[in-house]
C-alpha positions in Angstrom: 9.1 16.0 30.3 5.9 17.8 31.1 2.7 16.0 32.0 0.0 15.2 29.4 -2.2 18.0 30.7 0.5 20.5 29.6 0.6 18.8 26.2 -3.2 18.9 25.9 -3.2 22.7 26.8 -0.7 23.2 24.1 -2.8 21.3 21.6 -0.1 18.6 21.3 -0.7 14.9 20.7 2.7 13.7 21.9 5.3 14.4 24.5 6.1 18.0 25.5 9.4 18.7 27.1 11.9 21.4 27.6 15.6 21.4 26.8 18.5 23.5 28.0 22.3 23.3 27.9 25.1 24.3 30.2 26.2 26.8 27.7 24.4 28.5 24.9 24.9 26.9 21.5 24.2 23.9 19.3 23.3 20.6 20.9 21.9 17.2 20.1 18.6 16.3 21.8 17.9 12.6 22.2 14.6 11.2 23.6 14.2 7.6 24.6 10.6 6.6 24.0 11.0 2.9 25.0 8.6 3.2 27.9 5.7 4.6 25.8 6.3 3.1 22.4 2.7 2.0 21.9 1.0 4.8 23.9 -1.0 6.2 21.0 -1.3 3.2 18.7 -1.4 2.9 15.0 2.4 2.6 14.7 2.8 6.0 16.3 6.4 5.4 17.2 7.4 4.7 13.6 6.4 8.3 12.7 8.0 10.2 15.5 10.0 13.3 15.0 11.0 16.4 17.0 9.6 19.9 16.6 10.5 23.1 18.5 7.9 25.5 19.9 8.3 29.0 21.3 8.9 28.8 25.1 5.6 30.8 25.6 3.7 27.6 24.9 4.5 26.7 28.5 2.8 29.9 29.9 0.4 31.0 27.2 -0.6 27.9 25.2 -3.9 29.5 24.2 -2.0 31.9 21.9 -1.7 30.7 18.3 1.8 32.2 18.0 2.9 30.1 21.0 1.8 26.9 19.3 3.7 27.4 16.1 5.9 24.3 15.5 9.2 24.3 13.7 10.3 20.8 12.6 13.7 19.7 13.6 15.5 17.3 11.2 15.1 14.1 13.3 16.5 10.6 13.2 14.2 7.9 14.6 15.8 4.7 15.6 13.2 2.0 15.9 15.8 -0.5 17.2 17.0 1.8 20.0 13.6 3.5 20.5 15.1 6.9 20.4 14.6 10.1 18.4 17.4 12.6 18.1 17.8 16.0 16.5 20.5 18.6 16.2 19.4 21.9 17.6 21.1 25.0 16.3 20.7 27.1 19.4 19.8 25.8 22.8 19.4 28.2 25.7 21.4 27.9 28.8 20.4 28.0 32.4 16.7 28.5 33.4 15.6 29.5 29.9 14.2 26.6 28.1 13.2 25.6 24.6 10.0 23.7 24.4 10.1 20.6 22.2 7.6 18.0 21.2 8.0 14.5 20.1 5.0 13.8 17.8 
């Protein structure tokens, strides 16, 4: 997970993080939000879902094309305080897909 300053630069109210896999391909991303369930207030955690952003949001967040979000079909478990989503193609190695929980 990246710090809040990175999320703010990207125009995100939420948690900005990157995801990679050991091999290229489909994967399931799961985020445990138990430690910050009430961080924003107003029942924020009940509305959480995952979105994907271009990786350039990490290096050029001022560009509109780098802040274009793509919703990922997400499942939010209030009981377990987790959000998970299946990702069709996750990069391997040092390449990263930027994701947001918001």
